N, C-alpha and C positions, 0 to 999 in steps of 0.2 A: 697538535691539540685536537683538531676536528677529526682527524683520522682515528685517533684513539677513542674518541667519544662514539663515533659511528661503529667502530669495531666492538667496543664494549656493549653498545646497544644491540648489535647484530648477534653477538654471542651470549647475551644474557639469557637466563632461564625463562624469562617472560618477554623476550625480545621479538624481533620481527620474524623469526623463524618458527614461532609457536602459535598454537591455537589461542593462547591467551591474548595475543595481539589481534589476530585475524577474525576471530569470532565477533568481537564487538564492532570491528570495522564493517563486517558484512551485515550485522544486525542494523547498524545505523544506515547502511546503504538501502536496506529495505524501507526504513522509515522515510528517508529522503525520496525514494522512488514513489512511495505512497503519497507523500505530500505533493509531489509533482503531478500526480493524478488528480489533484483537486481541480485542476484547470481543464480536465477532459470532460466531455459531456457524459452524463450518467449512462446513456444508452451504450456507450463504448466501454463501460467497466464490466468486469466479470464478478458476479455475485459469489461464485464458489471460491475464486481466488481471494477475494477480500474477506470472506468468512474464514478461510484458512489463515490469513494474516492476523485476523482478530483473535482466533483461537490460539495461534502460536504466541501472540503477544500476551494473552492472558495466562497461558501455561508457563511461559518463561518469565512471568512477572515483569514484563517490559511495558510499562505504562504508555510510552509513546507509540509503540507498534500497535498495541491494542486500541489506542485512541484514533490513530489513522484508519485502521480497519473499521472501527465502529462508525466513523464519519462517512466512509465510502459506502458501507453497507446501507446506512440510513439514506444516503443520496440515491442509491440504486432502488431501494424499496419505495421511496417517495416518487421517483420517476415512474416506476411500474404502476403504482397506484394511480398516478395522474393519467397515464395512458389508458388504463381500464376505465376510469371515470370519463375520459374523453370519448372512448368507444361507446359508452352507454348514453351519454348526453348528446353527442354529435357524431353519429356513425359515418356520415358522408365526409366530414372533415378528417376524421381518423383514417378513413380509407385513403384520402388524398395524401395525408402525411406519410402513411406507410408506403405508398407508391413512390413518393418523392425520395424516401430514404434508401 
């Protein structure tokens, strides 16, 4: 019984050997990887990579991928803006933080 079910799934036109199975799996892998990056500090995130994920999500009409990319891009931009504000308001503190990093 189980062998025939697995065999039928394996040999199906939309089964495990086709792009119809693996494309969504890989797409959800990107979403899960993006969500796991929520716990990384913004200074360790790549703006270009997350812009690419956002654009890919929007182009592919994948709401979740676009959402993850948008959150990450906004985190990066807010962090960069905060760093610029820190440099203007407290240049000595900003210099100490850059040396510590």
